C-alpha positions in Angstrom: -20.9 -13.3 -26.7 -17.2 -12.9 -27.2 -17.6 -9.2 -27.7 -19.5 -8.8 -24.5 -16.8 -10.7 -22.6 -14.0 -8.6 -24.2 -16.0 -5.4 -23.4 -16.3 -6.2 -19.7 -12.8 -7.6 -19.5 -11.4 -4.3 -20.9 -13.7 -2.2 -18.7 -12.6 -4.0 -15.5 -8.9 -3.9 -16.5 -9.1 -0.1 -17.1 -10.4 0.3 -13.5 -8.1 -2.4 -11.9 -6.5 0.2 -9.6 -9.8 1.0 -7.9 -10.8 -2.6 -7.9 -7.6 -3.5 -6.0 -8.3 -0.8 -3.4 -11.9 -2.1 -2.9 -10.7 -5.7 -2.5 -8.1 -4.6 0.1 -10.8 -2.7 2.0 -13.0 -5.8 1.9 -10.3 -8.1 3.2 -9.3 -5.7 6.0 -13.0 -5.5 6.9 -13.3 -9.3 7.0 -10.3 -9.4 9.4 -11.9 -6.7 11.5 -15.2 -8.7 11.6 -13.2 -11.8 12.9 -11.6 -9.7 15.7 -15.0 -8.1 16.5 -16.5 -11.6 17.1 -14.1 -12.2 20.0 -15.1 -8.9 21.6 -18.8 -9.2 21.3 -20.6 -12.5 20.4 -24.0 -11.1 21.2 -24.1 -9.5 17.7 -24.7 -12.9 16.2 -28.3 -13.1 17.4 -28.9 -9.6 16.0 -27.5 -10.6 12.6 -29.6 -13.8 12.5 -32.7 -11.7 13.5 -31.9 -9.2 10.7 -31.8 -11.9 8.0 -35.0 -13.5 9.4 -36.7 -10.2 9.3 -35.7 -9.7 5.7 -36.5 -13.1 4.3 -38.5 -14.8 7.1 -37.6 -17.8 9.3 -37.7 -21.3 7.8 -38.5 -20.1 4.3 -39.0 -22.8 1.7 -36.0 -23.2 -0.6 -37.9 -22.2 -3.8 -37.9 -19.7 -6.6 -39.8 -17.2 -4.4 -36.9 -17.0 -2.0 -34.4 -16.7 -4.8 -36.3 -13.8 -6.2 -36.4 -12.1 -2.8 -32.6 -12.6 -2.3 -32.0 -11.3 -5.9 -34.1 -8.2 -5.2 -32.4 -7.4 -1.9 -28.9 -7.8 -3.4 -29.8 -5.8 -6.5 -31.0 -2.9 -4.3 -27.8 -3.0 -2.2 -25.7 -3.1 -5.4 -27.5 -0.1 -7.0 -27.1 1.8 -3.8 -23.3 1.1 -3.8 -23.1 1.9 -7.5 -25.2 5.0 -7.9 -24.9 6.1 -4.3 -21.2 6.4 -5.0 -21.8 9.8 -6.6 -21.8 11.2 -3.0 -18.0 11.5 -2.9 -17.7 7.7 -3.0 -18.7 7.4 0.6 -21.6 4.9 0.1 -19.6 2.1 -1.6 -16.8 2.4 0.9 -19.3 2.1 3.8 -21.1 -0.9 2.3 -17.9 -2.8 1.4 -16.7 -2.2 4.9 -20.0 -3.4 6.5 -20.3 -6.4 4.3 -16.8 -7.5 4.9 -17.3 -7.0 8.7 -20.5 -9.2 8.6 -18.8 -11.9 6.6 -15.7 -12.0 8.9 -18.0 -12.1 11.9 -20.3 -14.8 10.7 -17.5 -17.1 9.3 -15.6 -16.8 12.6 -18.7 -17.7 14.5 -19.0 -20.9 12.5 -15.5 -22.0 13.3 -15.7 -21.0 17.0 -19.3 -22.1 17.9 -20.0 -25.0 15.6 -19.5 -28.4 17.3 -17.1 -30.8 15.7 -13.7 -30.4 14.1 -12.2 -27.6 12.2 -12.8 -29.6 9.0 -16.5 -29.9 9.9 -16.7 -26.1 10.2 -14.7 -25.6 7.0 -17.0 -28.0 5.1 -20.1 -26.3 6.5 -18.8 -22.8 5.7 -17.7 -23.9 2.2 -21.1 -25.5 1.4 -23.0 -22.5 2.8 -21.0 -19.7 1.3 -18.9 -20.7 -1.7 -21.6 -21.7 -4.2 -23.1 -18.2 -4.2 -20.2 -16.2 -3.0 -18.2 -16.9 -6.1 -20.8 -14.8 -8.0 -22.0 -12.4 -5.3 -18.7 -11.2 -3.8 -17.1 -10.3 -7.2 -20.3 -8.6 -8.3 -20.5 -6.5 -5.2 -16.9 -5.5 -5.3 -17.2 -4.5 -9.0 -20.2 -2.3 -8.5 -18.6 -0.7 -5.4 -15.4 0.0 -7.4 -17.4 1.7 -10.1 -19.4 3.6 -7.5 -16.2 4.8 -6.0 -14.9 5.9 -9.4 -18.2 7.7 -10.0 -17.9 9.7 -6.8 -14.2 10.6 -6.8 -12.6 10.8 -10.3 -14.4 14.0 -11.2 -12.9 15.7 -8.1 -9.3 14.9 -9.0 -6.9 17.6 -10.2 -6.6 16.1 -13.6 -10.3 16.5 -14.1 -10.2 20.3 -13.6 -12.0 22.1 -16.4 -13.9 19.0 -17.5 -15.5 17.8 -14.3 -19.0 17.6 -15.8 -17.7 15.6 -18.7 -15.8 13.2 -16.5 -18.8 12.7 -14.2 -21.0 12.0 -17.2 -18.5 9.4 -18.6 -18.3 7.6 -15.3 -22.1 7.6 -14.9 -22.4 5.9 -18.3 -19.7 3.4 -17.3 -21.7 2.7 -14.1 -24.8 2.0 -16.1 -22.9 -0.3 -18.4 -21.9 -2.5 -15.5 -25.5 -3.0 -14.4 -26.2 -5.9 -16.9 -23.2 -7.8 -15.7 -24.3 -7.2 -12.1 -27.8 -8.5 -12.8 -26.4 -11.7 -14.4 -24.1 -12.4 -11.5 -26.8 -11.7 -8.9 -29.3 -14.0 -10.6 -26.6 -16.8 -10.6 -25.8 -16.0 -6.9 -29.5 -16.1 -5.8 -30.1 -19.4 -7.6 -26.9 -20.9 -6.1 -27.7 -19.6 -2.6 -31.2 -21.2 -2.6 -30.8 -24.4 -4.7 -27.2 -25.3 -4.0 -26.1 -23.8 -0.7 -29.5 -24.1 0.8 -29.8 -27.8 -0.1 -26.3 -28.6 0.9 -26.6 -27.3 4.5 -30.4 -27.7 4.8 
């Protein structure tokens, strides 16, 4: 177990520069989502409808829902990771979109929810934090490796060995998948059995 931890720690550290860029993009997108809410609040209904279409309205908080959430998140993560081979465009778009949605939804909680700011903060914390502590790092990690996969082989220092660099980065991308799966399992279980029960 210690070796596994050290392996992923070193792998993430070696790619810390790209991780930092992805985190900055995510934070900027969250801020943009918050601003967008004040321009157009009608999007909230569309976001809710989108989630209800994916998972159904009033679903029971059971293992079946957790599996559905895990499956959806895994598909999105694999698209961000492997889709990154297309010049790194896919992970950038997905990070931006997810940050935008998160900023929009969180802002809507604070603006529209009745009660004090503390009530809104408590609700948002219960509804997001238990699974976000697993899901957000996972998504940012796979997006970072997807970005590496699509861009490092194009850089000047990769000239003359582009195929080799692309192959190396593809292998690294595959190695990150087991970590992503573990984090997504934890996120799906926390979203259903912790967040779901906390906010009913």
